[in-house]
C-alpha positions in Angstrom: 23.4 2.4 54.9 23.3 -0.4 57.7 22.7 -3.9 56.8 19.0 -3.7 58.1 18.4 0.0 56.0 19.8 -1.8 52.5 17.3 -0.7 49.6 14.8 -3.3 48.6 15.3 -5.2 45.0 13.5 -3.2 42.4 11.0 -5.1 40.8 8.6 -4.6 37.6 5.6 -6.9 37.0 4.7 -7.9 33.3 1.0 -8.8 33.0 -1.4 -9.0 30.2 -4.6 -9.4 31.7 -6.6 -8.9 35.2 -3.7 -8.6 37.0 -4.9 -11.0 40.1 -1.3 -12.1 40.8 -0.1 -8.5 40.5 -2.9 -7.6 43.2 -1.5 -10.9 45.7 2.4 -9.2 44.9 0.9 -6.0 45.9 -0.9 -6.8 48.9 2.1 -9.4 49.7 4.7 -6.3 49.9 1.9 -4.0 52.3 1.7 -6.7 54.4 5.6 -7.4 54.9 5.9 -10.4 53.5 7.8 -8.8 50.8 10.7 -6.9 52.2 13.2 -7.6 50.4 11.6 -5.9 46.9 9.5 -3.1 45.6 7.4 -3.3 42.9 8.7 0.0 41.1 7.1 -0.7 37.4 4.5 -2.8 35.7 4.3 -3.4 32.0 1.4 -4.7 30.3 1.8 -6.4 26.9 -2.4 -5.4 26.7 -3.6 -1.7 26.9 -6.6 -2.8 27.9 -5.5 -4.9 30.9 -7.0 -4.5 34.3 -4.0 -5.3 35.9 -3.2 -1.6 34.3 -5.8 -0.3 37.0 -4.6 -1.9 39.8 -1.2 -0.6 39.3 -2.5 3.1 39.1 -4.7 2.0 42.3 -1.5 1.2 44.0 0.4 4.3 43.1 2.8 2.0 40.9 4.4 3.7 37.5 2.8 1.5 34.5 3.8 1.3 30.3 2.3 -0.4 27.8 4.3 -2.2 25.3 1.9 -3.8 22.9 3.8 -6.5 20.5 1.2 -5.2 17.9 2.4 -2.0 17.6 6.0 -2.8 17.7 8.0 -3.8 14.3 8.8 -7.2 15.4 9.6 -9.3 18.3 13.2 -7.3 18.7 11.3 -3.9 18.9 9.0 -5.2 21.5 11.7 -7.0 23.6 13.9 -3.5 22.9 11.4 -1.5 24.2 11.1 -3.8 27.4 14.5 -3.3 28.1 14.5 0.2 27.8 12.1 0.5 30.6 13.9 -1.8 33.2 16.8 -0.2 32.3 15.0 3.2 32.9 13.7 2.0 36.3 16.9 0.4 37.4 14.8 -3.1 37.9 16.6 -6.0 39.4 14.0 -8.6 39.3 11.5 -9.6 36.5 8.5 -11.5 37.7 5.7 -12.3 34.8 2.3 -12.5 36.1 0.0 -14.1 33.7 2.1 -12.3 30.9 1.4 -14.1 27.6 4.2 -12.9 25.5 7.0 -15.4 25.4 10.4 -13.8 25.6 13.1 -14.5 23.4 16.7 -16.0 24.2 18.1 -13.0 23.5 16.0 -11.4 26.0 16.4 -14.0 28.5 20.2 -14.3 28.5 20.4 -11.1 29.6 18.7 -11.7 32.7 20.2 -14.8 34.1 18.4 -15.9 37.3 16.5 -12.2 37.4 13.0 -13.4 35.5 10.6 -15.7 37.5 7.1 -16.9 35.9 3.9 -18.5 37.6 2.7 -21.6 35.8 -1.0 -22.8 36.9 0.3 -26.5 37.1 2.8 -28.4 38.3 5.6 -28.4 36.1 6.5 -30.6 33.7 3.0 -31.7 33.5 0.6 -29.5 31.3 3.3 -27.3 30.7 5.3 -25.7 27.8 3.9 -23.9 24.3 0.2 -23.7 23.8 -0.2 -23.9 27.7 -1.5 -20.9 29.1 -4.9 -19.6 31.0 -7.9 -22.4 31.2 -6.0 -24.5 28.6 -3.9 -25.7 31.4 -6.8 -26.4 33.4 -8.7 -28.0 30.6 -5.8 -30.2 30.0 -5.5 -31.4 33.8 -9.3 -32.2 33.8 -9.1 -34.0 30.6 -6.6 -36.3 31.7 -8.1 -36.7 35.0 -5.3 -36.2 37.2 -6.8 -36.0 41.2 -4.2 -33.5 41.9 -2.6 -29.7 39.8 -1.4 -26.9 41.6 1.1 -24.1 40.7 4.8 -24.1 40.0 7.0 -20.5 40.3 10.2 -21.0 38.2 13.2 -19.4 36.6 12.9 -18.1 33.2 15.0 -18.9 30.2 14.7 -19.8 26.3 12.5 -22.8 27.2 8.8 -22.1 27.7 8.1 -23.0 31.1 11.7 -24.8 31.2 13.4 -22.8 33.7 14.5 -24.2 37.1 12.0 -24.7 39.7 11.8 -22.4 42.6 8.1 -23.6 44.5 5.2 -25.4 43.7 1.9 -26.0 45.4 -0.1 -29.0 45.2 -3.9 -28.1 44.7 -6.9 -31.0 44.6 -9.1 -31.5 41.8 -12.6 -32.0 42.6 -15.6 -33.8 41.5 -17.7 -32.0 38.8 -14.9 -29.2 38.8 -14.7 -27.1 35.1 -11.6 -25.3 34.1 -13.0 -22.3 35.3 -13.4 -23.4 39.0 -10.3 -25.2 39.2 -8.4 -22.4 37.8 -10.4 -20.0 40.7 -8.9 -22.6 43.0 -5.5 -22.9 41.7 -5.3 -19.1 41.6 -6.8 -19.0 45.6 -4.6 -22.0 47.2 -1.3 -21.9 45.3 -0.8 -19.0 42.5 -1.7 -16.1 45.2 0.3 -18.0 48.0 4.0 -18.8 46.2 4.3 -16.2 44.1 4.9 -13.9 46.6 7.1 -16.0 48.4 9.4 -16.7 45.6 9.7 -13.6 45.1 10.8 -12.6 48.2 12.9 -15.5 48.2 14.6 -14.4 45.1 15.0 -10.7 45.9 16.7 -11.7 49.2 19.1 -13.7 46.9 19.5 -10.4 45.1 20.4 -8.6 47.9 23.0 -10.7 49.3 24.8 -11.1 45.8 24.6 -7.6 45.6 26.3 -7.2 49.5 28.5 -10.3 48.2 30.2 -7.9 45.1 30.5 -4.7 47.0 
């Protein structure tokens, strides 16, 4: 296989809800903005997640791993690992995945898990900061600028190395809902695909060097 024809990195996207960030990744791959990687699997922690419909529409294999139906965190994570091995996944993208992964999981995938967080880390991040709660905190603090961050995932919630950030202005009269939509549209949907491409390209370079 020629260098220009090397197989793309294999991506699994972990979701829990509507899947807007998953859709941004699907659209970016179709548009060629993600060309060093390919989404081969979607895993949802929620059987009712609309993200599963998005995966089906895009023709991407999907699976549900519900923590509630598992015997505990260990079994939950082992089932996810089994799927990752089955699909030979190189990169795990957390896109609105609401379950915190333990150190037992994250240490098996160093610099192979990335997450998008709807704030400029280190602000409004860590355990308990997710979804609208992040934007509620930003408005309560009176900040004039917020944004989104893509970072590597380790055992500390939102504690891994930052890959990309993008700032978004807070407008007078914003509600958590309006701010959430603006941060998604202007930041999350842009930097998550860009960071995914960046990390996939790094993975392919590392594979080349290892040959």
